N, C-alpha and C positions, 0 to 999 in steps of 0.2 A: 421594476421586479428582475431579476436575474433570470438567466434561463442556464446559468452554470452553475455546479458542484464540484465539492473536491472531496475526493474520496481517499482518506488518510487512511493507510492498509497495514497495522501490525507493527506498528512503530511501539514498542511492547517491550520491558525490561530484560528479560530474557536473552533478547538479541545485543546487548551492550555487556562490557563487562563486566568480568562477575555473575554474568546472566547462563543458564543452560546450555543457552545454541547461541558463540557469538559470532556478529558474522563481520566481515573484512570491510570499513568504513565505514559501519555504523555510525558512529560520531557525527560525518562527517557529514552524510545523506540526512540524519536527523536535523544538521544543522538547517542545510537547505530546503530539507518540508519545513521547517520553522519558519522559513523564509515564505512561502508559498502558502502556508498557511493563516500568516501577519496577512499577506496579500490579499489573498481571500475573504477574510475577516472584511479587511476595510474597506473591499470595493462590494458588499453586503451578501456575499455569493452562499450559498448552503454548505455548510463543512459536514460533513459526515467521515466519522470516525469507526471505522473498525479495529476488535477484538478478538483475538483466536483464542479460544481456549480447545484441548484436547480432553472430552469425557472421558479421563480415566486417572484416577490417582497414580498408574503405576506409568504415564507419560511420560518421554524423554524433555519437555520443556511443556511450557503454556499451563500447569495442572492451575486443575479449575482452582479460582481461592487464593491460588498463591501469591507473591509481590512481583514474582516475575511473569505470569499474566497481565499484569495490570500498565495499562499503556503509559510509554514513559514519559518524562517529566516535558523532555524536548517537543511535546506534542501533543502533551496533554489537552483531554478538550473544557471547554470555557462552559456554567451552567445554562443550557438550555440549548446545544451541539448535541447531535443526535449521535448515540454512541450503539452501535450493531454489536453483538455477539452472533460470532457463525462459530461451527466446528468442521469447516471442510475449508478446503484451499476457498471456492468462490466466495463471494461474499452474496453472492446472487442467489445462494439455494439456502434453501429453510430459512431466510430469512426476510424478511419487510424491503428490503431495499430495491430494487425494481419499482417496487408500488409507494416508496416516499419518491424515488426520481418524479416517477410517473407523475403522481399527485402533485408534484408541485411545479411542474410544467419543466419541468429539466431538458433542456435539448442538449448538451453537449457536457463530459466530466473530463479532469484531469485528475490525475492517479499518480499518490505519493506512497512508496513505503516497504514494506518491507515482503518477500522476499522476493526479488525478480524471477527467478527460474521458478518461482511456485505461482505465492496469493498474488502477486501482482502480475503474472500471464495471465492469473486465468478470471482476474476482475475486468481485464483489457479487452479480452477476448471475447468477452463478456457483453460487455459496454457495446463492443462494437455491433457484436450479434443482436443486440435489442435494440440497436437503431442511433444508438447515442454517439458523436462525434467526438472521440477519445483523444487527449492528449498525457502520452508522458513525461515525465519530467524525471530522467535518467539518472541524473546526480543527485535526486531522490529518494534514492531505491539503491537498497544494499541487498546482497547474499553472502556467500558463502564456497568453496571448491566441492567440485564431484570427483567421484572419480566412477567410473563404467569400464565394465570388462576388462578391468585393469591398467588401463588410460587417469590418470589423475589429470584434474581439469581445473585449472585456477580460478580465483573468482575474477578476478575482470575478463578472462577469458568467458564464462560461465553468463556473465553481465552483460555482457559485449553480445554471443551471441543470439540472447533472448531481447535485447533493446533492437537489433538490428531486426528479429526476423519481425516484431512486434508494428518495426517502424517500416517492414516490408507491404504486409497487407490490414492492421490491424488501427494502427493511432499513430499519432504524431509524436513523434518522440524528440524532446528538446531538451538544452539544459537549462537550468536554474534563473542564468543572466536574459536568455533569449526568449523564454517564459516572460520575466516579470519588466523586460525593456519592451 
C-alpha cells in the first residue's frame, strides 16, 4: 500500500485558451501534470483531483455548473478517483481532504496544478503544516502576471518567487523530469 498521494489542483477549463482566466504556460504545465498523473496511477498511488467553484453566479471565473469550472481533459479524473469541490484557495478548508489523506495512511503528497501564487501555495503550506512531506512539481504548475502598487510582475517572476519560497521552507520543488527519474 502506498503512502503517497498526488493532489491535482484546479486544472480547469477556465485557465486554458478560450477560458475566462487564461494562465501563462498552462498547456505545457498541464502536459507535465498529465505525465505525473499517469506515473502516480501506474504506481497505484492515491490521486485526488481538486476543482474550484466560486459560489456566485457573477464570479469572474469558475462559475458553478459552467464548462469553465470543469476539469480540463488533460487532467480529467478516472472513475473511482476522488474529486474534491472547494470554494476557497486551500483545498483543506471546509472539505474532507485532510480526513481522506489521514484515513488512507498518506505520509507524503505531491502537488501539481494552478495557480502557483494562490492555490498551489495554499495547499503546499497547509500540507506541510499538517505534517505531510510535500513535493511540488514546478513545471506542472502555472500562473499569470500580477500587478501591485504600480509594479507589473511577469508570470515567470511570480511563479519563480513562489516556487523559491515554497522550496525554502515548505516543500521539495523539482521538475517533472527530476521527479520521474
